[in-house]
The first five atom37 places (N, CA, C, CB, O) and aatype in JSON, in Angstrom:
{
  "aatype": [12, 8, 11, 2, 3, 8, 6, 11, 9, 7, 6, 10, 10, 11, 16, 0, 11, 16, 9, 0, 19, 19, 7, 10, 16, 3, 15, 0, 12, 1, 14, 15, 13, 7, 19, 15, 6, 18, 12, 1, 0, 5, 7, 18, 11, 9, 9, 14, 19, 2, 14, 2, 9, 16, 6, 17, 10, 7, 8, 11, 0, 18, 7, 15, 10, 10, 3, 9, 14, 6, 11, 19, 3, 9, 19, 3, 19, 13, 1, 1, 15, 3, 0, 19, 14, 6, 19, 19, 6, 5, 0, 9, 5, 9, 11, 0, 14, 0, 9, 17, 10, 5, 6, 7, 19, 9, 3, 1, 3, 0, 0, 5, 1, 0, 10, 3, 0, 7, 10, 12, 19, 19, 12, 3, 1, 4, 17, 10, 11, 6, 8, 9, 1, 8, 7],
  "atom_mask": [
    [1, 1, 1, 1, 1],
    [1, 1, 1, 1, 1],
    [1, 1, 1, 1, 1],
    [1, 1, 1, 1, 1],
    [1, 1, 1, 1, 1],
    [1, 1, 1, 1, 1],
    [1, 1, 1, 1, 1],
    [1, 1, 1, 1, 1],
    [1, 1, 1, 1, 1],
    [1, 1, 1, 0, 1],
    [1, 1, 1, 1, 1],
    [1, 1, 1, 1, 1],
    [1, 1, 1, 1, 1],
    [1, 1, 1, 1, 1],
    [1, 1, 1, 1, 1],
    [1, 1, 1, 1, 1],
    [1, 1, 1, 1, 1],
    [1, 1, 1, 1, 1],
    [1, 1, 1, 1, 1],
    [1, 1, 1, 1, 1],
    [1, 1, 1, 1, 1],
    [1, 1, 1, 1, 1],
    [1, 1, 1, 0, 1],
    [1, 1, 1, 1, 1],
    [1, 1, 1, 1, 1],
    [1, 1, 1, 1, 1],
    [1, 1, 1, 1, 1],
    [1, 1, 1, 1, 1],
    [1, 1, 1, 1, 1],
    [1, 1, 1, 1, 1],
    [1, 1, 1, 1, 1],
    [1, 1, 1, 1, 1],
    [1, 1, 1, 1, 1],
    [1, 1, 1, 0, 1],
    [1, 1, 1, 1, 1],
    [1, 1, 1, 1, 1],
    [1, 1, 1, 1, 1],
    [1, 1, 1, 1, 1],
    [1, 1, 1, 1, 1],
    [1, 1, 1, 1, 1],
    [1, 1, 1, 1, 1],
    [1, 1, 1, 1, 1],
    [1, 1, 1, 0, 1],
    [1, 1, 1, 1, 1],
    [1, 1, 1, 1, 1],
    [1, 1, 1, 1, 1],
    [1, 1, 1, 1, 1],
    [1, 1, 1, 1, 1],
    [1, 1, 1, 1, 1],
    [1, 1, 1, 1, 1],
    [1, 1, 1, 1, 1],
    [1, 1, 1, 1, 1],
    [1, 1, 1, 1, 1],
    [1, 1, 1, 1, 1],
    [1, 1, 1, 1, 1],
    [1, 1, 1, 1, 1],
    [1, 1, 1, 1, 1],
    [1, 1, 1, 0, 1],
    [1, 1, 1, 1, 1],
    [1, 1, 1, 1, 1],
    [1, 1, 1, 1, 1],
    [1, 1, 1, 1, 1],
    [1, 1, 1, 0, 1],
    [1, 1, 1, 1, 1],
    [1, 1, 1, 1, 1],
    [1, 1, 1, 1, 1],
    [1, 1, 1, 1, 1],
    [1, 1, 1, 1, 1],
    [1, 1, 1, 1, 1],
    [1, 1, 1, 1, 1],
    [1, 1, 1, 1, 1],
    [1, 1, 1, 1, 1],
    [1, 1, 1, 1, 1],
    [1, 1, 1, 1, 1],
    [1, 1, 1, 1, 1],
    [1, 1, 1, 1, 1],
    [1, 1, 1, 1, 1],
    [1, 1, 1, 1, 1],
    [1, 1, 1, 1, 1],
    [1, 1, 1, 1, 1],
    [1, 1, 1, 1, 1],
    [1, 1, 1, 1, 1],
    [1, 1, 1, 1, 1],
    [1, 1, 1, 1, 1],
    [1, 1, 1, 1, 1],
    [1, 1, 1, 1, 1],
    [1, 1, 1, 1, 1],
    [1, 1, 1, 1, 1],
    [1, 1, 1, 1, 1],
    [1, 1, 1, 1, 1],
    [1, 1, 1, 1, 1],
    [1, 1, 1, 1, 1],
    [1, 1, 1, 1, 1],
    [1, 1, 1, 1, 1],
    [1, 1, 1, 1, 1],
    [1, 1, 1, 1, 1],
    [1, 1, 1, 1, 1],
    [1, 1, 1, 1, 1],
    [1, 1, 1, 1, 1],
    [1, 1, 1, 1, 1],
    [1, 1, 1, 1, 1],
    [1, 1, 1, 1, 1],
    [1, 1, 1, 1, 1],
    [1, 1, 1, 0, 1],
    [1, 1, 1, 1, 1],
    [1, 1, 1, 1, 1],
    [1, 1, 1, 1, 1],
    [1, 1, 1, 1, 1],
    [1, 1, 1, 1, 1],
    [1, 1, 1, 1, 1],
    [1, 1, 1, 1, 1],
    [1, 1, 1, 1, 1],
    [1, 1, 1, 1, 1],
    [1, 1, 1, 1, 1],
    [1, 1, 1, 1, 1],
    [1, 1, 1, 1, 1],
    [1, 1, 1, 1, 1],
    [1, 1, 1, 0, 1],
    [1, 1, 1, 1, 1],
    [1, 1, 1, 1, 1],
    [1, 1, 1, 1, 1],
    [1, 1, 1, 1, 1],
    [1, 1, 1, 1, 1],
    [1, 1, 1, 1, 1],
    [1, 1, 1, 1, 1],
    [1, 1, 1, 1, 1],
    [1, 1, 1, 1, 1],
    [1, 1, 1, 1, 1],
    [1, 1, 1, 1, 1],
    [1, 1, 1, 1, 1],
    [1, 1, 1, 1, 1],
    [1, 1, 1, 1, 1],
    [1, 1, 1, 1, 1],
    [1, 1, 1, 1, 1],
    [1, 1, 1, 0, 1]
  ],
  "atom_positions": [
    [[0.84, -1.18, 0.0], [0.0, 0.0, 0.0], [0.88, 1.24, 0.0], [-0.95, 0.0, 1.21], [1.97, 1.24, 0.56]],
    [[0.39, 2.26, -0.62], [1.17, 3.5, -0.69], [1.01, 4.29, 0.6], [0.73, 4.35, -1.89], [-0.03, 4.26, 1.25]],
    [[2.07, 4.99, 0.95], [2.02, 5.84, 2.12], [1.09, 7.02, 1.86], [3.43, 6.33, 2.49], [1.04, 7.56, 0.76]],
    [[0.36, 7.42, 2.89], [-0.45, 8.63, 2.89], [-1.49, 8.7, 1.77], [0.43, 9.82, 2.79], [-1.79, 9.79, 1.28]],
    [[-2.03, 7.57, 1.36], [-3.09, 7.51, 0.37], [-4.4, 7.97, 1.03], [-3.22, 6.07, -0.23], [-4.85, 7.36, 2.01]],
    [[-4.99, 9.03, 0.51], [-6.17, 9.66, 1.12], [-7.31, 8.66, 1.36], [-6.66, 10.8, 0.24], [-7.86, 8.61, 2.46]],
    [[-7.67, 7.89, 0.35], [-8.77, 6.93, 0.5], [-8.45, 5.85, 1.52], [-9.09, 6.28, -0.85], [-9.3, 5.47, 2.33]],
    [[-7.21, 5.34, 1.48], [-6.81, 4.28, 2.41], [-6.81, 4.79, 3.85], [-5.42, 3.73, 2.05], [-7.17, 4.06, 4.77]],
    [[-6.41, 6.05, 4.05], [-6.43, 6.63, 5.39], [-7.87, 6.7, 5.9], [-5.78, 8.05, 5.39], [-8.14, 6.34, 7.04]],
    [[-8.78, 7.14, 5.05], [-10.19, 7.21, 5.43], [-10.75, 5.85, 5.8], [0.0, 0.0, 0.0], [-11.48, 5.72, 6.78]],
    [[-10.41, 4.84, 5.02], [-10.87, 3.47, 5.31], [-10.28, 2.95, 6.62], [-10.49, 2.53, 4.15], [-10.98, 2.32, 7.41]],
    [[-9.0, 3.22, 6.85], [-8.34, 2.8, 8.09], [-9.03, 3.43, 9.3], [-6.85, 3.19, 8.07], [-9.28, 2.75, 10.29]],
    [[-9.34, 4.7, 9.21], [-9.99, 5.39, 10.33], [-11.37, 4.82, 10.61], [-10.08, 6.89, 10.04], [-11.82, 4.82, 11.76]],
    [[-12.05, 4.34, 9.57], [-13.4, 3.79, 9.75], [-13.36, 2.36, 10.32], [-14.15, 3.79, 8.4], [-14.23, 1.99, 11.11]],
    [[-12.37, 1.58, 9.94], [-12.35, 0.17, 10.32], [-11.58, -0.13, 11.61], [-11.77, -0.64, 9.21], [-11.86, -1.12, 12.27]],
    [[-10.63, 0.71, 11.96], [-9.82, 0.47, 13.15], [-10.65, 0.64, 14.42], [-8.61, 1.43, 13.19], [-11.54, 1.48, 14.5]],
    [[-10.34, -0.19, 15.4], [-11.02, -0.12, 16.7], [-10.04, 0.11, 17.85], [-11.81, -1.41, 16.94], [-10.32, 0.86, 18.78]],
    [[-8.87, -0.55, 17.76], [-7.91, -0.51, 18.86], [-6.61, 0.12, 18.38], [-7.65, -1.94, 19.4], [-6.02, -0.3, 17.38]],
    [[-6.17, 1.14, 19.11], [-4.98, 1.88, 18.72], [-3.96, 1.84, 19.85], [-5.33, 3.35, 18.35], [-4.24, 2.28, 20.96]],
    [[-2.78, 1.31, 19.56], [-1.67, 1.34, 20.51], [-0.92, 2.65, 20.26], [-0.72, 0.08, 20.35], [-0.43, 2.89, 19.16]],
    [[-0.84, 3.48, 21.28], [-0.2, 4.78, 21.13], [1.17, 4.72, 21.8], [-1.07, 5.92, 21.76], [1.29, 4.74, 23.03]],
    [[2.21, 4.63, 20.96], [3.58, 4.53, 21.45], [4.09, 5.93, 21.77], [4.51, 3.82, 20.4], [4.12, 6.81, 20.92]],
    [[4.49, 6.11, 23.03], [4.96, 7.41, 23.48], [3.87, 8.22, 24.16], [0.0, 0.0, 0.0], [4.07, 9.4, 24.45]],
    [[2.71, 7.61, 24.4], [1.63, 8.3, 25.1], [2.1, 8.61, 26.52], [0.33, 7.44, 25.12], [2.62, 7.75, 27.22]],
    [[1.9, 9.84, 26.92], [2.34, 10.28, 28.24], [1.14, 10.68, 29.1], [3.31, 11.47, 28.12], [0.05, 10.93, 28.58]],
    [[1.34, 10.73, 30.41], [0.27, 11.14, 31.3], [0.26, 12.64, 31.54], [0.39, 10.41, 32.61], [-0.48, 13.13, 32.39]],
    [[1.08, 13.38, 30.79], [1.1, 14.84, 30.89], [0.1, 15.43, 29.9], [2.52, 15.39, 30.63], [0.24, 15.28, 28.69]],
    [[-0.91, 16.11, 30.43], [-1.94, 16.71, 29.58], [-1.39, 17.8, 28.67], [-3.05, 17.28, 30.44], [-2.07, 18.24, 27.75]],
    [[-0.17, 18.23, 28.91], [0.44, 19.28, 28.09], [1.04, 18.73, 26.8], [1.53, 20.0, 28.89], [1.37, 19.51, 25.9]],
    [[1.19, 17.43, 26.67], [1.84, 16.83, 25.51], [0.81, 16.52, 24.42], [2.59, 15.55, 25.91], [-0.32, 16.14, 24.73]],
    [[1.2, 16.67, 23.14], [0.27, 16.37, 22.05], [-0.29, 14.95, 22.09], [0.96, 16.59, 20.74], [-1.45, 14.74, 21.74]],
    [[0.52, 13.97, 22.51], [0.04, 12.58, 22.53], [-1.17, 12.44, 23.45], [1.16, 11.64, 22.99], [-2.07, 11.65, 23.17]],
    [[-1.2, 13.19, 24.54], [-2.3, 13.12, 25.49], [-3.59, 13.64, 24.85], [-1.97, 13.93, 26.78], [-4.62, 12.96, 24.87]],
    [[-3.52, 14.83, 24.28], [-4.71, 15.43, 23.68], [-5.25, 14.66, 22.5], [0.0, 0.0, 0.0], [-6.47, 14.48, 22.38]],
    [[-4.37, 14.19, 21.63], [-4.81, 13.42, 20.47], [-5.43, 12.1, 20.92], [-3.63, 13.17, 19.5], [-6.46, 11.69, 20.39]],
    [[-4.81, 11.44, 21.88], [-5.34, 10.17, 22.36], [-6.68, 10.36, 23.07], [-4.33, 9.5, 23.31], [-7.57, 9.51, 22.96]],
    [[-6.81, 11.46, 23.8], [-8.08, 11.75, 24.46], [-9.18, 11.93, 23.41], [-7.95, 13.03, 25.35], [-10.3, 11.46, 23.59]],
    [[-8.85, 12.62, 22.32], [-9.8, 12.79, 21.22], [-10.17, 11.43, 20.61], [-9.2, 13.72, 20.13], [-11.35, 11.16, 20.37]],
    [[-9.17, 10.58, 20.36], [-9.43, 9.26, 19.79], [-10.38, 8.48, 20.68], [-8.12, 8.47, 19.62], [-11.33, 7.86, 20.19]],
    [[-10.13, 8.51, 21.98], [-10.96, 7.78, 22.93], [-12.39, 8.31, 22.88], [-10.39, 7.89, 24.36], [-13.34, 7.54, 22.92]],
    [[-12.54, 9.63, 22.8], [-13.87, 10.24, 22.73], [-14.62, 9.85, 21.45], [-13.76, 11.77, 22.82], [-15.85, 9.88, 21.4]],
    [[-13.86, 9.49, 20.41], [-14.46, 9.07, 19.14], [-14.81, 7.58, 19.13], [-13.51, 9.38, 17.98], [-15.32, 7.06, 18.14]],
    [[-14.54, 6.89, 20.25], [-14.93, 5.49, 20.38], [-13.83, 4.47, 20.15], [0.0, 0.0, 0.0], [-14.09, 3.27, 20.17]],
    [[-12.6, 4.93, 19.93], [-11.49, 4.0, 19.75], [-10.97, 3.55, 21.12], [-10.35, 4.66, 18.94], [-10.99, 4.31, 22.09]],
    [[-10.51, 2.3, 21.18], [-9.86, 1.8, 22.39], [-8.39, 2.2, 22.31], [-10.02, 0.24, 22.54], [-7.72, 1.92, 21.32]],
    [[-7.91, 2.85, 23.34], [-6.53, 3.33, 23.38], [-5.71, 2.44, 24.3], [-6.46, 4.81, 23.85], [-6.1, 2.18, 25.44]],
    [[-4.58, 1.97, 23.79], [-3.64, 1.2, 24.61], [-2.35, 2.02, 24.7], [-3.37, -0.23, 23.99], [-1.63, 2.16, 23.71]],
    [[-2.05, 2.56, 25.89], [-0.82, 3.33, 26.05], [0.41, 2.43, 26.03], [-0.86, 4.13, 27.35], [0.44, 1.38, 26.66]],
    [[1.44, 2.87, 25.3], [2.71, 2.14, 25.26], [3.81, 3.12, 25.64], [2.97, 1.51, 23.84], [4.23, 3.96, 24.85]],
    [[4.26, 2.99, 26.89], [5.31, 3.86, 27.41], [5.83, 3.21, 28.69], [4.77, 5.34, 27.67], [5.07, 3.06, 29.65]],
    [[7.1, 2.84, 28.73], [7.64, 2.17, 29.92], [7.73, 3.1, 31.14], [9.02, 1.62, 29.61], [7.99, 2.64, 32.25]],
    [[7.51, 4.4, 30.94], [7.65, 5.37, 32.03], [6.35, 5.68, 32.76], [8.23, 6.63, 31.5], [6.36, 6.45, 33.72]],
    [[5.24, 5.1, 32.31], [3.97, 5.3, 33.02], [3.32, 3.94, 33.27], [3.0, 6.24, 32.2], [3.62, 2.97, 32.57]],
    [[2.44, 3.87, 34.26], [1.74, 2.62, 34.55], [0.33, 2.61, 33.97], [1.69, 2.38, 36.05], [-0.23, 1.55, 33.69]],
    [[-0.23, 3.82, 33.8], [-1.57, 3.9, 33.22], [-1.8, 5.29, 32.62], [-2.64, 3.59, 34.27], [-1.07, 6.24, 32.9]],
    [[-2.83, 5.36, 31.81], [-3.25, 6.63, 31.22], [-4.77, 6.66, 31.29], [-2.74, 6.78, 29.73], [-5.45, 5.84, 30.67]],
    [[-5.31, 7.62, 32.04], [-6.76, 7.77, 32.22], [-7.44, 6.43, 32.53], [-7.38, 8.39, 30.97], [-8.5, 6.12, 31.99]],
    [[-6.8, 5.64, 33.39], [-7.37, 4.37, 33.82], [-7.06, 3.18, 32.93], [0.0, 0.0, 0.0], [-7.44, 2.06, 33.25]],
    [[-6.37, 3.41, 31.81], [-5.98, 2.33, 30.91], [-4.56, 1.88, 31.26], [-6.07, 2.77, 29.42], [-3.66, 2.71, 31.37]],
    [[-4.36, 0.58, 31.43], [-3.04, 0.04, 31.74], [-2.06, 0.37, 30.63], [-3.11, -1.49, 31.95], [-2.37, 0.21, 29.45]],
    [[-0.88, 0.82, 31.0], [0.18, 1.12, 30.03], [1.13, -0.08, 29.91], [0.96, 2.4, 30.44], [1.36, -0.79, 30.89]],
    [[1.66, -0.28, 28.73], [2.59, -1.38, 28.46], [3.96, -0.81, 28.1], [2.07, -2.29, 27.32], [4.06, 0.28, 27.54]],
    [[5.01, -1.56, 28.43], [6.37, -1.11, 28.17], [6.74, -1.16, 26.71], [0.0, 0.0, 0.0], [7.58, -0.38, 26.25]],
    [[6.13, -2.08, 25.96], [6.41, -2.18, 24.53], [5.2, -2.8, 23.84], [7.69, -3.02, 24.26], [4.3, -3.33, 24.49]],
    [[5.2, -2.74, 22.53], [4.12, -3.35, 21.76], [4.06, -4.86, 22.0], [4.3, -3.07, 20.26], [2.99, -5.46, 21.97]],
    [[5.22, -5.45, 22.25], [5.29, -6.9, 22.44], [4.58, -7.36, 23.71], [6.74, -7.34, 22.47], [4.27, -8.55, 23.85]],
    [[4.31, -6.44, 24.64], [3.66, -6.78, 25.9], [2.14, -6.74, 25.83], [4.13, -5.85, 26.99], [1.46, -7.2, 26.76]],
    [[1.59, -6.21, 24.75], [0.13, -6.04, 24.64], [-0.52, -7.4, 24.36], [-0.24, -5.01, 23.52], [-0.14, -8.08, 23.41]],
    [[-1.5, -7.81, 25.19], [-2.07, -9.15, 25.06], [-3.24, -9.25, 24.07], [-2.53, -9.61, 26.39], [-3.91, -10.29, 24.03]],
    [[-3.5, -8.22, 23.3], [-4.63, -8.26, 22.38], [-4.25, -7.71, 21.01], [-5.82, -7.47, 22.94], [-3.16, -7.15, 20.83]],
    [[-5.15, -7.88, 20.06], [-4.92, -7.42, 18.69], [-4.97, -5.9, 18.64], [-5.95, -8.03, 17.73], [-5.81, -5.27, 19.28]],
    [[-4.06, -5.33, 17.88], [-3.99, -3.88, 17.69], [-4.25, -3.59, 16.21], [-2.59, -3.31, 18.15], [-3.7, -4.26, 15.34]],
    [[-5.09, -2.6, 15.93], [-5.39, -2.24, 14.53], [-4.42, -1.21, 13.96], [-6.81, -1.7, 14.44], [-4.06, -1.26, 12.79]],
    [[-4.01, -0.27, 14.81], [-3.07, 0.77, 14.39], [-2.04, 0.96, 15.5], [-3.81, 2.12, 14.07], [-2.39, 0.99, 16.68]],
    [[-0.78, 1.08, 15.11], [0.27, 1.5, 16.02], [0.53, 2.97, 15.69], [1.6, 0.61, 15.89], [1.03, 3.29, 14.61]],
    [[0.18, 3.85, 16.62], [0.32, 5.3, 16.42], [1.56, 5.75, 17.19], [-0.96, 6.08, 16.91], [1.68, 5.5, 18.39]],
    [[2.5, 6.4, 16.5], [3.81, 6.68, 17.08], [4.01, 8.17, 17.38], [4.91, 6.2, 16.14], [4.06, 9.01, 16.49]],
    [[4.13, 8.45, 18.67], [4.49, 9.78, 19.16], [5.88, 9.7, 19.78], [3.45, 10.32, 20.21], [6.05, 9.93, 20.98]],
    [[6.86, 9.38, 18.97], [8.25, 9.29, 19.43], [9.11, 10.02, 18.43], [8.72, 7.8, 19.61], [8.67, 10.29, 17.31]],
    [[10.34, 10.33, 18.82], [11.28, 10.95, 17.87], [11.55, 9.96, 16.74], [12.61, 11.36, 18.58], [11.44, 8.74, 16.91]],
    [[11.91, 10.51, 15.61], [12.14, 9.67, 14.43], [13.19, 8.59, 14.67], [12.57, 10.53, 13.27], [13.1, 7.52, 14.07]],
    [[14.18, 8.85, 15.54], [15.24, 7.84, 15.75], [14.72, 6.61, 16.51], [16.41, 8.46, 16.53], [15.4, 5.59, 16.55]],
    [[13.53, 6.69, 17.09], [12.94, 5.54, 17.78], [12.08, 4.68, 16.85], [12.1, 6.01, 18.96], [11.65, 3.59, 17.23]],
    [[11.82, 5.18, 15.64], [10.89, 4.52, 14.73], [11.33, 3.11, 14.3], [10.69, 5.36, 13.51], [10.48, 2.22, 14.28]],
    [[12.6, 2.87, 13.96], [12.95, 1.52, 13.52], [12.58, 0.42, 14.52], [14.43, 1.45, 13.25], [12.07, -0.63, 14.12]],
    [[12.82, 0.65, 15.8], [12.48, -0.35, 16.81], [10.96, -0.53, 16.9], [13.04, 0.07, 18.2], [10.47, -1.66, 17.02]],
    [[10.21, 0.56, 16.83], [8.75, 0.47, 16.89], [8.22, -0.29, 15.68], [8.12, 1.88, 16.97], [7.31, -1.11, 15.81]],
    [[8.78, -0.01, 14.51], [8.36, -0.72, 13.29], [8.62, -2.21, 13.43], [9.09, -0.16, 12.05], [7.76, -3.02, 13.07]],
    [[9.78, -2.59, 13.94], [10.08, -4.02, 14.12], [9.07, -4.67, 15.06], [11.51, -4.2, 14.68], [8.61, -5.79, 14.8]],
    [[8.72, -3.99, 16.14], [7.73, -4.54, 17.07], [6.35, -4.62, 16.41], [7.65, -3.68, 18.34], [5.62, -5.6, 16.61]],
    [[5.98, -3.61, 15.63], [4.69, -3.61, 14.94], [4.61, -4.78, 13.97], [4.47, -2.27, 14.18], [3.56, -5.41, 13.83]],
    [[5.71, -5.07, 13.3], [5.76, -6.22, 12.39], [5.6, -7.52, 13.19], [7.1, -6.23, 11.59], [4.87, -8.42, 12.78]],
    [[6.3, -7.6, 14.33], [6.23, -8.82, 15.16], [4.83, -9.1, 15.67], [7.18, -8.7, 16.34], [4.42, -10.26, 15.74]],
    [[4.08, -8.05, 16.02], [2.73, -8.28, 16.54], [1.69, -8.33, 15.42], [2.36, -7.18, 17.55], [0.49, -8.45, 15.67]],
    [[2.17, -8.23, 14.18], [1.29, -8.31, 13.0], [0.22, -7.21, 13.0], [0.62, -9.67, 12.94], [-0.93, -7.45, 12.66]],
    [[0.63, -6.0, 13.39], [-0.27, -4.86, 13.31], [-0.53, -4.55, 11.84], [0.32, -3.6, 14.06], [0.41, -4.57, 11.04]],
    [[-1.77, -4.28, 11.46], [-2.06, -4.0, 10.05], [-1.55, -2.63, 9.58], [-3.54, -4.08, 9.82], [-1.33, -2.43, 8.39]],
    [[-1.35, -1.69, 10.53], [-0.98, -0.33, 10.13], [-0.11, 0.33, 11.18], [-2.23, 0.51, 9.87], [-0.23, 0.07, 12.37]],
    [[0.77, 1.21, 10.69], [1.57, 2.03, 11.58], [1.4, 3.48, 11.15], [3.09, 1.62, 11.57], [1.44, 3.79, 9.96]],
    [[1.19, 4.34, 12.12], [0.91, 5.74, 11.87], [1.98, 6.56, 12.56], [-0.53, 6.14, 12.36], [2.1, 6.53, 13.78]],
    [[2.77, 7.3, 11.78], [3.82, 8.16, 12.33], [3.29, 9.59, 12.33], [5.16, 8.05, 11.49], [2.96, 10.14, 11.28]],
    [[3.22, 10.18, 13.5], [2.63, 11.5, 13.66], [3.43, 12.59, 12.93], [2.52, 11.85, 15.13], [4.54, 12.34, 12.45]],
    [[2.86, 13.77, 12.85], [3.52, 14.9, 12.19], [4.93, 15.08, 12.73], [2.71, 16.19, 12.38], [5.15, 15.08, 13.94]],
    [[5.87, 15.22, 11.83], [7.27, 15.42, 12.21], [8.02, 14.13, 12.48], [0.0, 0.0, 0.0], [9.23, 14.16, 12.69]],
    [[7.32, 13.0, 12.49], [7.97, 11.71, 12.73], [8.18, 11.05, 11.37], [7.11, 10.78, 13.69], [7.24, 10.56, 10.74]],
    [[9.45, 11.06, 10.92], [9.76, 10.6, 9.57], [10.97, 9.68, 9.6], [10.0, 11.8, 8.63], [12.03, 10.04, 10.12]],
    [[10.82, 8.5, 9.05], [11.93, 7.58, 8.83], [11.57, 6.75, 7.6], [12.2, 6.66, 10.09], [10.83, 5.77, 7.69]],
    [[12.09, 7.17, 6.47], [11.71, 6.54, 5.19], [12.14, 5.07, 5.12], [12.33, 7.31, 4.03], [11.41, 4.23, 4.58]],
    [[13.32, 4.75, 5.65], [13.79, 3.36, 5.61], [12.89, 2.46, 6.46], [15.24, 3.28, 6.11], [12.52, 1.36, 6.04]],
    [[12.54, 2.92, 7.66], [11.67, 2.12, 8.53], [10.28, 2.01, 7.9], [11.57, 2.75, 9.95], [9.64, 0.96, 7.98]],
    [[9.8, 3.09, 7.29], [8.49, 3.06, 6.63], [8.5, 2.03, 5.5], [8.11, 4.46, 6.07], [7.54, 1.28, 5.32]],
    [[9.6, 1.99, 4.74], [9.69, 1.02, 3.65], [9.75, -0.4, 4.2], [10.94, 1.3, 2.78], [9.16, -1.31, 3.62]],
    [[10.44, -0.59, 5.31], [10.5, -1.91, 5.95], [9.09, -2.36, 6.34], [11.42, -1.87, 7.22], [8.73, -3.52, 6.13]],
    [[8.29, -1.44, 6.9], [6.91, -1.76, 7.28], [6.08, -2.09, 6.04], [6.28, -0.59, 8.06], [5.32, -3.05, 6.04]],
    [[6.23, -1.29, 4.98], [5.5, -1.55, 3.74], [5.86, -2.92, 3.18], [5.81, -0.45, 2.69], [4.99, -3.68, 2.76]],
    [[7.15, -3.22, 3.18], [7.62, -4.51, 2.66], [7.05, -5.69, 3.47], [9.17, -4.57, 2.68], [6.87, -6.79, 2.95]],
    [[6.76, -5.43, 4.76], [6.21, -6.48, 5.62], [4.68, -6.54, 5.53], [6.64, -6.23, 7.07], [4.04, -7.36, 6.2]],
    [[4.1, -5.67, 4.7], [2.65, -5.72, 4.48], [1.82, -4.77, 5.32], [0.0, 0.0, 0.0], [0.6, -4.83, 5.28]],
    [[2.47, -3.9, 6.08], [1.73, -2.94, 6.89], [1.35, -1.72, 6.05], [2.55, -2.51, 8.12], [2.09, -1.34, 5.14]],
    [[0.22, -1.13, 6.35], [-0.1, 0.17, 5.8], [0.72, 1.18, 6.6], [-1.65, 0.48, 5.86], [0.85, 1.06, 7.81]],
    [[1.25, 2.18, 5.91], [2.06, 3.2, 6.58], [1.47, 4.58, 6.32], [3.52, 3.14, 6.1], [1.23, 4.97, 5.17]],
    [[1.25, 5.31, 7.4], [0.9, 6.72, 7.31], [2.03, 7.45, 8.01], [-0.53, 7.05, 7.96], [2.35, 7.16, 9.16]],
    [[2.65, 8.41, 7.3], [3.83, 9.07, 7.86], [3.69, 10.59, 7.8], [5.09, 8.64, 7.11], [3.2, 11.15, 6.81]],
    [[4.12, 11.24, 8.88], [4.14, 12.7, 8.96], [2.73, 13.28, 8.83], [5.06, 13.27, 7.88], [2.53, 14.3, 8.17]],
    [[1.76, 12.62, 9.46], [0.37, 13.09, 9.44], [-0.17, 13.08, 10.86], [-0.52, 12.21, 8.5], [0.16, 12.2, 11.65]],
    [[-0.99, 14.06, 11.18], [-1.64, 14.13, 12.49], [-2.92, 13.31, 12.45], [-1.94, 15.59, 12.89], [-3.79, 13.55, 11.61]],
    [[-3.03, 12.37, 13.36], [-4.2, 11.5, 13.43], [-5.47, 12.32, 13.61], [-4.06, 10.49, 14.59], [-6.47, 12.1, 12.91]],
    [[-5.44, 13.27, 14.55], [-6.62, 14.08, 14.84], [-7.07, 14.86, 13.61], [-6.34, 15.03, 16.0], [-8.25, 14.85, 13.26]],
    [[-6.14, 15.54, 12.96], [-6.48, 16.32, 11.76], [-7.07, 15.43, 10.66], [-5.25, 17.06, 11.24], [-8.02, 15.81, 9.99]],
    [[-6.48, 14.26, 10.5], [-6.97, 13.34, 9.47], [-8.37, 12.82, 9.83], [-5.99, 12.15, 9.29], [-9.23, 12.68, 8.95]],
    [[-8.61, 12.55, 11.1], [-9.92, 12.07, 11.51], [-10.98, 13.14, 11.24], [-9.91, 11.68, 13.01], [-12.07, 12.84, 10.76]],
    [[-10.66, 14.37, 11.56], [-11.6, 15.47, 11.3], [-11.84, 15.62, 9.79], [-11.07, 16.8, 11.9], [-12.97, 15.81, 9.36]],
    [[-10.77, 15.55, 9.01], [-10.87, 15.68, 7.56], [-11.74, 14.59, 6.95], [-9.48, 15.65, 6.93], [-12.49, 14.84, 6.01]],
    [[-11.65, 13.38, 7.48], [-12.39, 12.25, 6.94], [-13.75, 12.06, 7.6], [-11.59, 10.99, 7.07], [-14.58, 11.28, 7.13]],
    [[-13.97, 12.8, 8.72], [-15.16, 12.63, 9.53], [-16.43, 12.71, 8.78], [0.0, 0.0, 0.0], [-17.5, 12.58, 9.37]]
  ]
}
């Protein structure tokens, strides 16, 4: 699948139910908090992935994608670009159908690795803005 394909993004937003948010923090001042809060309000199940917190708004946090005991539809990444290769490898291992790299999070080699493994890749896009656009 091509990266950032408008129709595919719209379909992903409609079909996804569970989103693992890598880098989700418990600080309401961080973009990951606000975007994830919006996702939750839209009916998505949010799974926080951050080894530095134990929970987010009552949801258990996991240290890595590999620790999540259920199926994930989208891996949403709020980490610096240099952390993306490891997250992509974990997303491939858990057979996540899609990985979403937030605005400013860019790693073309890791994105290609995910594409080659059959994942849909959305890169350098804000989940919230895209959800509103496709709403």
